C-alpha positions as CSV (number, residue, x, y, z in Angstrom):
1,I,-103.7,7.9,86.3
2,V,-102.8,9.7,89.5
3,G,-100.7,6.9,91.2
4,G,-99.9,3.3,91.0
5,P,-98.8,1.2,88.0
6,I,-100.3,1.7,84.6
7,F,-101.3,-2.0,84.5
8,S,-101.4,-4.0,87.7
9,F,-102.5,-7.7,87.9
10,K,-102.8,-10.1,90.8
11,N,-103.3,-13.8,90.2
12,P,-104.1,-13.5,86.5
13,T,-103.3,-15.5,83.4
14,I,-103.0,-12.8,80.8
15,T,-101.4,-12.2,77.3
16,I,-100.6,-8.8,76.0
17,V,-99.8,-8.3,72.3
18,G,-98.7,-5.1,70.6
19,L,-99.3,-2.7,73.5
20,E,-97.2,0.5,73.9
21,I,-96.9,2.3,77.3
22,S,-94.9,5.5,77.0
23,N,-94.0,8.7,78.9
24,T,-95.8,8.1,82.2
25,S,-95.2,10.4,85.0
26,N,-96.6,8.6,88.1
27,G,-93.3,7.0,89.2
28,D,-94.6,3.5,89.3
29,A,-94.2,0.5,87.0
30,G,-95.6,0.4,83.5
31,I,-96.7,-3.2,84.1
32,Q,-96.8,-4.9,87.4
33,I,-97.9,-8.5,88.1
34,D,-98.0,-10.6,91.3
35,N,-98.5,-14.3,91.5
36,G,-99.8,-14.9,87.9
37,V,-98.9,-15.9,84.4
38,L,-98.0,-13.1,82.0
39,T,-97.1,-13.2,78.3
40,L,-95.8,-10.1,76.6
41,D,-95.3,-10.1,72.8
42,R,-94.3,-7.0,70.9
43,V,-94.9,-4.8,73.9
44,K,-93.1,-1.5,74.3
45,V,-92.6,0.2,77.7
46,I,-90.8,3.4,77.1
47,G,-90.1,6.5,79.2
48,C,-91.9,5.5,82.4
49,A,-91.0,7.6,85.4
50,G,-90.9,4.3,87.4
51,R,-89.7,0.8,86.2
52,G,-90.9,-0.7,83.0
53,L,-91.8,-4.0,84.5
54,D,-92.2,-5.4,88.1
55,V,-92.9,-9.1,88.4
56,K,-93.3,-11.1,91.6
57,A,-93.9,-14.8,92.1
58,S,-95.1,-15.3,88.6
59,N,-94.4,-17.1,85.3
60,L,-93.3,-14.6,82.7
61,T,-92.8,-14.9,78.9
62,I,-91.4,-11.9,76.9
63,T,-90.7,-12.0,73.2
64,R,-90.0,-9.2,70.7
65,S,-90.5,-6.4,73.3
66,V,-88.7,-3.2,74.2
67,F,-88.1,-1.7,77.7
68,A,-86.3,1.6,77.1
69,A,-85.7,4.9,78.9
70,N,-87.6,3.9,82.1
71,T,-86.3,6.1,85.0
72,L,-86.1,3.4,87.7
73,G,-84.9,0.5,85.5
74,G,-86.1,-1.8,82.8
75,A,-87.4,-4.9,84.7
76,V,-87.3,-6.4,88.2
77,L,-88.1,-10.2,88.4
78,E,-88.6,-11.5,91.9
79,Q,-89.2,-15.3,92.6
80,T,-90.2,-15.6,89.0
81,T,-89.8,-18.2,86.3
82,F,-89.2,-16.6,83.0
83,T,-88.5,-17.0,79.3
84,I,-87.2,-13.7,77.8
85,S,-86.1,-13.7,74.2
86,N,-85.5,-11.4,71.3
87,S,-86.1,-8.3,73.4
88,L,-84.4,-5.0,74.1
89,F,-83.5,-3.5,77.5
90,V,-81.8,-0.2,76.7
91,N,-81.2,3.2,78.2
92,N,-83.0,2.4,81.5
93,G,-82.2,3.8,84.9
94,T,-80.4,6.9,86.2
95,P,-77.4,7.6,88.4
96,S,-79.8,7.4,91.4
97,S,-81.7,4.2,90.5
98,T,-80.9,0.7,91.8
99,V,-81.9,-1.1,88.7
100,G,-80.5,-0.6,85.2
101,G,-81.5,-3.2,82.5
102,V,-82.8,-6.3,84.3
103,R,-82.6,-7.4,88.0
104,M,-83.4,-11.1,88.8
105,S,-83.7,-12.2,92.4
106,G,-84.8,-15.4,94.1
107,T,-84.8,-18.7,92.4
108,F,-85.5,-19.0,88.7
109,D,-84.9,-22.6,87.9
110,G,-85.7,-23.5,84.3
111,S,-85.7,-19.8,83.2
112,T,-84.1,-18.6,80.0
113,F,-82.7,-15.2,78.8
114,E,-81.5,-15.5,75.2
115,L,-81.2,-13.5,72.0
116,N,-81.7,-10.2,73.9
117,T,-79.9,-6.9,73.6
118,V,-79.0,-5.1,76.9
119,A,-77.4,-1.7,76.3
120,N,-76.5,1.6,78.0
121,N,-78.5,1.1,81.2
122,V,-77.4,3.1,84.3
123,T,-77.6,2.6,88.0
124,D,-76.3,4.3,91.1
125,S,-72.5,3.9,91.9
126,F,-73.1,1.0,94.3
127,N,-74.8,-1.1,91.6
128,A,-73.0,0.3,88.5
129,I,-71.0,-3.0,87.9
130,R,-74.3,-4.8,87.6
131,S,-76.1,-2.2,85.5
132,G,-76.9,-4.5,82.6
133,V,-78.1,-7.8,84.1
134,N,-78.1,-8.4,87.8
135,C,-78.6,-12.0,89.0
136,S,-78.9,-12.7,92.7
137,E,-78.3,-16.5,92.2
138,A,-76.3,-18.5,89.6
139,F,-77.9,-18.1,86.2
140,L,-76.9,-19.0,82.7
141,A,-77.9,-16.7,79.8
142,R,-77.2,-17.6,76.2
143,S,-76.6,-15.7,72.9
144,N,-77.2,-12.1,74.0
145,I,-75.6,-8.7,73.2
146,V,-74.5,-6.6,76.2
147,S,-73.1,-3.2,75.3
148,G,-72.2,-0.3,77.5
149,N,-73.1,-2.5,80.5
150,E,-71.6,-5.2,82.7
151,V,-73.3,-8.1,84.5
152,S,-73.2,-9.4,88.0
153,A,-70.9,-12.2,88.9
154,A,-73.7,-14.6,89.5
155,C,-74.7,-14.3,85.9
156,T,-72.9,-16.6,83.5
157,F,-73.2,-15.9,79.8
158,E,-72.4,-18.2,76.9
159,H,-72.0,-17.4,73.2
160,S,-72.7,-13.7,73.8
161,L,-71.1,-10.4,72.6
162,F,-69.7,-7.9,75.1
163,D,-68.0,-4.6,74.4
164,T,-66.5,-4.1,77.9
165,M,-65.2,-7.0,79.9
166,L,-66.0,-10.7,79.3
167,P,-68.0,-12.4,82.1
168,A,-67.6,-16.1,83.0
169,G,-68.9,-18.5,80.3
170,D,-67.9,-20.3,77.1
171,G,-67.9,-18.9,73.6
172,N,-68.2,-15.2,74.6
173,L,-66.8,-12.5,72.3
174,L,-65.4,-9.1,73.0
175,G,-66.1,-6.5,70.3
176,N,-68.2,-3.6,69.3
177,P,-71.8,-4.5,68.2
178,S,-71.8,-1.3,66.0
179,F,-75.4,-0.3,66.5
180,I,-76.8,1.9,63.8
181,V,-79.1,4.6,65.1
């Protein structure tokens, strides 16, 4: 592929199971969808020169998936309703990228982000405080692990584990998740 996303969808209803996209060099997203319904289960997007996932005006479900080492960030969700669970967003971004782990913008009423691990993502110095999860609007995430990252002030987490500073929310714990590599 010379240019453009590896997979690009407009107005679809699509389910992807067990796909791995790795080590792309074109600088665009591994998966891009606009105005559709996308379900990802056991999908790995690793080492893309662009972002792992770009989603606009869609309905998104992600389970048991991995977004790792993508140069321009893990995932960008714009005007999207989503259910993201049991997935990893790790080691995404660079000191010059504006997205680290996950950036959510627009309204996302009814969306969930739970049972995920967000770790060691990087952004430029302006966005560094929001390098893990960046919410443009108030959003409640439950039962996640956030390590080596912080989250934006609009994100409220409950019953989650953090290894840096605790964000707003009930039942959060401060501690080291002790990942085994």
